[in-house]
C-alpha positions in Angstrom: -61.5 -5.6 -44.0 -64.5 -8.0 -43.8 -63.4 -11.6 -43.4 -66.5 -13.7 -43.0 -69.8 -14.2 -41.3 -71.2 -17.4 -39.8 -74.4 -18.6 -38.3 -78.0 -17.6 -38.7 -81.1 -17.1 -36.5 -82.4 -20.2 -34.6 -81.5 -22.8 -32.1 -79.6 -25.5 -33.9 -75.9 -25.9 -34.7 -74.4 -22.7 -36.0 -77.6 -20.8 -35.2 -77.9 -18.0 -32.7 -80.6 -16.1 -30.9 -79.1 -12.8 -29.6 -75.4 -13.6 -29.5 -74.1 -11.1 -26.9 -70.4 -11.7 -26.6 -67.5 -13.4 -28.4 -63.9 -14.2 -27.7 -61.2 -15.9 -29.6 -59.4 -18.9 -28.0 -56.6 -20.2 -30.2 -58.3 -21.9 -33.1 -61.9 -21.3 -31.8 -64.4 -18.5 -31.4 -66.5 -18.8 -28.2 -70.0 -17.2 -28.4 -72.4 -16.4 -25.5 -75.7 -17.3 -27.2 -77.9 -15.3 -24.9 -81.5 -16.3 -25.8 -80.6 -19.9 -26.5 -79.0 -20.0 -23.0 -75.8 -21.7 -24.1 -72.3 -21.3 -25.2 -71.4 -22.1 -28.8 -67.8 -22.9 -30.0 -67.0 -22.6 -33.7 -63.8 -23.0 -35.6 -61.9 -19.7 -36.1 -60.9 -20.5 -39.6 -64.3 -21.1 -41.2 -67.0 -20.8 -38.5 -67.8 -24.5 -38.6 -69.6 -25.9 -35.6 -67.4 -27.4 -32.9 -69.6 -27.8 -29.8 -72.2 -26.3 -27.6 -72.9 -26.5 -23.9 -75.5 -25.3 -21.5 -79.2 -25.4 -21.3 -81.8 -23.1 -19.7 -81.9 -23.4 -15.9 -80.2 -22.5 -12.7 -78.2 -25.6 -11.9 -74.4 -25.8 -12.5 -73.8 -25.8 -16.2 -77.2 -24.2 -17.0 -77.7 -20.6 -18.0 -80.3 -17.9 -17.8 -79.2 -15.3 -20.3 -75.4 -15.6 -20.6 -74.3 -12.1 -21.4 -70.5 -12.3 -21.5 -67.8 -14.8 -22.2 -64.0 -14.9 -22.1 -61.2 -17.4 -21.8 -58.5 -17.0 -19.1 -54.8 -17.8 -19.4 -55.4 -21.3 -18.0 -57.8 -22.0 -20.8 -61.0 -21.9 -18.7 -64.1 -20.5 -20.3 -65.7 -17.9 -18.0 -69.4 -17.0 -18.5 -71.4 -14.2 -17.1 -74.7 -16.0 -16.3 -76.6 -12.8 -15.9 -80.1 -13.6 -14.7 -78.7 -16.3 -12.4 -76.6 -13.6 -10.8 -73.4 -15.6 -11.1 -70.2 -16.3 -13.0 -69.5 -19.9 -14.1 -66.2 -21.5 -15.2 -65.8 -24.4 -17.6 -63.1 -26.4 -19.3 -62.7 -25.9 -23.0 -64.8 -29.0 -23.6 -67.7 -27.5 -21.5 -67.2 -29.4 -18.3 -68.3 -27.4 -15.3 -65.5 -26.3 -12.9 -67.0 -23.8 -10.5 -69.4 -20.9 -10.0 -69.2 -17.6 -8.1 -72.3 -15.7 -6.9 -75.8 -16.9 -6.2 
């Protein structure tokens, strides 16, 4: 059964431009917002905005078309940073931990 929808098109809080992947992490939903080159975290209960992290670019903590996201057993957010040809890992608050790939 349908539960709810959240967000709309755009670049601000609770707005998305080509959301490509989502995962549930406890009380939060983590979204790979592909065309906004960022990760968005919203509350699982009502979709209210919690935080966002990432900007366009190729430095650590920056993204070029994040295409996938998951949270591992240690609580790290893992992002497939597609056009930067790497995978990046972050703490739940968006602090960069490490990257794999080029």
